[in-house]
N, C-alpha and C positions, 0 to 999 in steps of 0.2 A: 639627411640634406640639412646641411648648418643654415644658419638666416645669413652669413655673408654670399653662401652659393645661392641661395633662393634669389636675393636680390640683383647680383650679378650676370645670373642666366639671363633675364629677358635683355638687359644692357649689351649681352653678345651676341647675342641674337639680331637686334636692330643694328649694330656696328657692321656684323657679316652680310647681312640682306643689303643694306645701304650701299650702292655703286660708289667708288672710289675716283674723284678724276685724277686723269693722267697725268697733270700737272704735280701732285704730289705721290705720285706712283714710283718711287727710287728704290732702289737697294739699299741697305745700309752702308753708310759708306763714311769714312771723316774726312774726305775732302768735299769742298761745296762744288754745286752746280756748276759747269762750265758757261759763262757769259754769252757763246757763240751758239749755244744749242736751244733750238726753239722748240719752248714744250706747247703742246695742245690743249688746247680750253676747249672746254664744251658750252659750245652756244645751247640754252635753254630754247627749246623750239616754241612756239606759240601754241598752245591747247586752246582749241576750239571754247567758246563759254556754252554750256549744255541750254542756259538761259536764253540764249539769242538764237537756238534754233527751233521752231514750232513744232518738232516732232517729239522734243526731251525738254520743254519750258516746264517747270513748275512755279508754284507762288502766283497769289492773285497782281503783284504787283510787276510780275515781270508779264503775266499773260497781258494785263492793259496796257504794256509800252510796245510788244508784239502787235496787237490791236490794234492801236493805233498809228504804228509804221506803214499798216496796210499788209500784215503778214499774220494772219489771227492763228491762236494754237489749232493743232490737227487732232482730233479725237478726244478722248477720255484722259482724264490725270491720271488714273490706273494706267491706261495702255500707256503715257510718255513717261510713268516711274518707269515700267516696266522694260521700255527701251532705255531707258536711261542707266538702270541699274545691269540689264543681263548685257550678251554681244551682240553684236550687228548681224543676226541670222535672220535671215526670210523666214515670215511664217509660216510657210507651209513646210519649210524643212526644219523645224524645231528638232533637237535628236531625243525624241521621248517617245519609246517603244509604245504605251500607249495611247500617246495621240497619234501618230501614223497606223496603229492600227485600226483606231475610230475614223481616221480618213478614208481607209481603204472600205471602212464597210460604208462610210456615206458616199462613195464612190460609185461604189456596186449598186445601193438605192437610186443612184442619180441615172445610171443606165438603165434601170428597169421603168424610170419615169419617161424618161428618153425614149425608148422603145412603145411605152405606152400612146405618147405624143405621138408618134408614129401610125399608130395604127388609127386611130382616132380619125388626125389629118384624113387617111387613106377614105375612111369611111366618108367623111366630109365631101372629098372629092368626088366620090363617088354616087352621092345622093345628088350633088349638085350637077354632075352628068348628064341627069334622069331628066327626061323633057318631057311636054305635056300636061293638062289642066288637072287629070286625075289624083288626086292626092296631094295637089300643091300644098295645100294649105297642112295636112300633115308633116310632110316633108319639111316647110319652113320651120316649123315647132320641133323638129326633130334635130333638122341642121343646129337653131341655135341653142339647143339641149348640149350636143353634142362641142360646139363652139364654147359653152359655158364651160364644159368638162374640161377642155384642153386647158383653158388658163387656170382651172384650180392646178391641174396636174405640173403646169409650167412653175407657180407658186412651191407646191410638195417637193419638185427637184431640187428646189436650190434653197430651203426654209433653213434645210440644216447643217448647212457649206459655212464655215467658220471665215472662210475669207470674204463672204457675201455679206456678213454680219461686222465685220471690221470695215467694211467699206462703208457700211449706212453708218456705223459712229462713228467714222472721221467725216461724213458727210458728202463722198466721193461717189455715191452710187447713183447711176443712170436711172432718172424717176419715167424714162421710156421703157424700162423692163419691167414684169409685173411683180417681182418680187419685192424691188424695191417701193412699188408703192404700195403694197401691202404693209411692208414694215412701216411705212409712216403714216397710214390710217390707223393701224393697231397702236402708234405710240403717239398721234394726234388724239384717238378716242380715249387714250389711257386718263389724261389729266387739262388736255385744251378744251376739247369738245365738253367736258364737264362743267368746265370754267364757263364759257360760251349760252349751254345750256340755263346755268344757274343766273345770269346777265338777263337773260330772256324772262323769266320768270318773276328775278326781283324786280326788274324796270319796266317791267309790264308792257314789254316789246307786242307780247300777245295777252288780250286782243287790240290793244290799242293801233297796232299799225297793220298787221295781220290777223287771220282769223286760226289759223294755227302754221306754225314753219318749225322744221327741224331740221338745222344745217349737215349738209355733207362736205362741205369744203371751207380747207383751213383759211380764213383771212387776216391777216397782221396787218396793223398799221403803225407808221413809225414818222415823229416829228423828227427831223435836223438829227438823223442816224439814229435816235433813241427809240425803242420800240414803246408802243403806247399797252399797257394793261388792259384788258377788257372792261369800261365802266368808269376807269381813272377820269378826275378832274385835270382840263389840259390848260393852263393859263394861255391869255390872249396873245403874249408877246411870243410865246412856240409858235401856237395854232396862226401865227401869221403866215408863216414861212408854208409853203404850199406842201402837205404832207406826202406819204410815199406807201402806196397800196402792194403788198403782197400776198399772192392769193396762189393757193396749192391745190388742186383738184387731184382726184385720185383714182379716176379713171382714165382708160388709155382714148387716143385719138383730139384731134383740135376741134373747139367749138368757139360761137360769139355768145359774147355774155354783154351783159348792161347793168352798171354799176350806179347806183343812186345812194347819194346823203339826203337824208331828212331831219329834221327838226322839229319832233313832234311837244314842243313845246314853246309857241311862238305865242306873247300875250293877245287875245283879240277884245279891246276896250270897247266894241258896239254890243257884243253878246256878253261881257263880264265873265270870259271863259280862256280858252286856247284854242288854237288851233294847228296846223301843219304847215311845214315851209318846204320846197325842195331844193337844197342849195349846191347841190351838181350834180349832174346828168350825163353818163357818159350811153352810147350804145354801139351794137357792131365790134366790139372790141374783141379780138383772136385771142384766145386762150389754150392751153394746154398743160401738160404737166410739168413744165418748166415753169420759172420765174418771172411774172409780169408785172410791172411795176406803171402804176397809174398816178399822176398829180390831181390833186384836188384846188378848189379857188379859195377865198379867204373865209374863216368862219366867225362868227361872234354873237355875244350875248348881248341882253337889256339889262339897264342898270335897277339894282335892287329885284330883280324876276328870280324865279328861283332856277335852280340849274338848270339847263338845256340839255337834251337827250339827242346828241347827234347821232344817227343810224347810220350805218354802212352795211349796203345788200348787196349783192352778186346776184344777178340774176340771168338764168340760161334761158337764151334763144332759140327756137324752132328752125329759124332760118334770121337771113337779114333783114333787118328792121326799114321801113322807111323812114329817114332823118328829118326832111320835109313835114312829114306829116306828125314824127312827134315834136318839132319846133310849132307848127301850126298848133299843137292839142293844148300844150304844155309854157308857158311863161317863162322866160329868164331873171334868174336874180332875186330880188326881194319882193318883186310883183309876182310871185308863185305862191302865193298864199290858197290854202286850202285843199293842198297836194293829197290826193289818195293813192298811197302804194298799193293797194288792193285794184282799184281802178286802172292803173297802169298795170299792174299785172296781166290783167283780164284781158284787156283792149289789146294787147300785144302778143298774147301766149307764151308767158315769162314762167319760168319757173325758179323760186329761191334757191340759192346751193348754199349761198356763204352771210356769213354775217360777224359785224363787229361793233364796236360801240364807244364813244368817249364823250365828257360831258362837260362845258364850258360852263364859266360864271363871271359875272362881273367881278374885276378886280380893279387896283391902279391902274392897268395901262390898257384897259378897254377902249377907252375913251379916245387914247392918241391913234390907237389901231385902228379904229372905226373912221376917226378923221383923214388917217391918213389914205383909205381906200374906198373914202367918200359913201360909207355905208352909211343909211339915215339910222335916226333913233337913239343917238348919243346924249342928246339934252333929254331924252324923257327921264320921267323915274315913275317908278311903281308903289303904291300903297295900299295895303289893303283896307277898304272901308269897312268902317266900326260899326257893328249892328250891337245896335242898343235891345236891352230886354224888354220887352211887351208887359212883363209882370208888375203892379204897384208894387210901391217903396214899401217895406215892413218896419213897421213901428216895434220899438222896443216892448218887451212884454215879460211878463212874470218874475222870475227873481231877479234878473237885472234890471230890471225898468224900475223896480223898488229901491234898488241897493245904487243909482246913480249919483248919489250927493257925496258932500263931501266927507259926509260921517261915516260913508264906508270905503273910503280911501284905498285903506289897509285890503281889501278886499277887488281891489280891481285888478290885479295879479293874478287874478282867478278869471278872469273873466276874457272873452272876445270882442264884443260890438259894444264898448265903452265910447259914448256919444263925442266925436273929437279927439280919441286916444285910439293907438294902434299898437297893442300888446304885442304882433308879429313883431314888429319894428323895434321894440324895447323902451318904447317911449315912457311905460308906467313906472320903468326901473328910476327915472331919472329924478320922479318926486319924491322916490322915497328918501 
């Protein structure tokens, strides 16, 4: 093939593949086109922008714009890239023989699990129909064991379904179903649980507030639509707005919980130490696997004091708590000094299940925030008391004592305790 043919062939293919508009489609002729003939023109149809669709958006800037407009992106970037590049075919109808054969195997396995669930439910119904006190305790244990086995079978029936995994990755899973609670718990324990456990040990939450504690629920904290990382320092201007709490439990059923926010670093001037203060307390809050939002009060710090650890605890109740008894036992606001979370847990038979943490420090906006919300203590400034050494002053001795006169000035740079001079600050170099 000659060089001319190699260059011209791609151009010819491009011209043949490009459609020709009807306005220039006319046979070869020596006469001009009649003016009264109306030629057709192609109107370019508006092609939808894929970056405006939450199913196919790609790129940080486009994702951020969609999130601000109220339609956040759906699913992972890998899924959106696949939908953007491929045809709009339903996921379960993908024309791949291996994929369809795998779906057939998964459906057959699910049918076996469903049959096993029906058999276990029949056993449970038969045991529950038995009446009489004889063997009641043993039957109760057997029924509880069978119900636990049924829940595990429900998870195994859907654990391999690609549609279930796709809905979970897209954030569309129903948390009332055990498979989605199982996947959410697995995802939480893979990273977020480790971070919370590290913060509990790093900031000495155990044993400062509780003797032992292992969270079982995911607790997330938001200030002004911004998620706060556990242990992060929040400015006073940000914490002025009431925060929002998102609690995700991983077991079925509705329950009542109490929410407590404890500041464990309040300065105690009388005892020259630190004490605890309850900033916020809410009891009898209904909670289930769906999302719950709770608003707090304003939170602040003290001037020049160390950072304050504000711990958010979610405690599960055995039943409704008497609100009047709580109000009579614990004071509200800044009078609740000396609050003990352990005592509160033991008095009302609560079980800590969730935890989060953030810190506050004195900054340039703290005084204005405390003044706006009538929080005392903005004019106080804490300083550490200097403790002087009880050892007597040590006089110069030895080689240095004998060579402190002007005669040995050239040796001062080798000494560290010359009277009136400091070699650490470089003063001896100026005299040379």
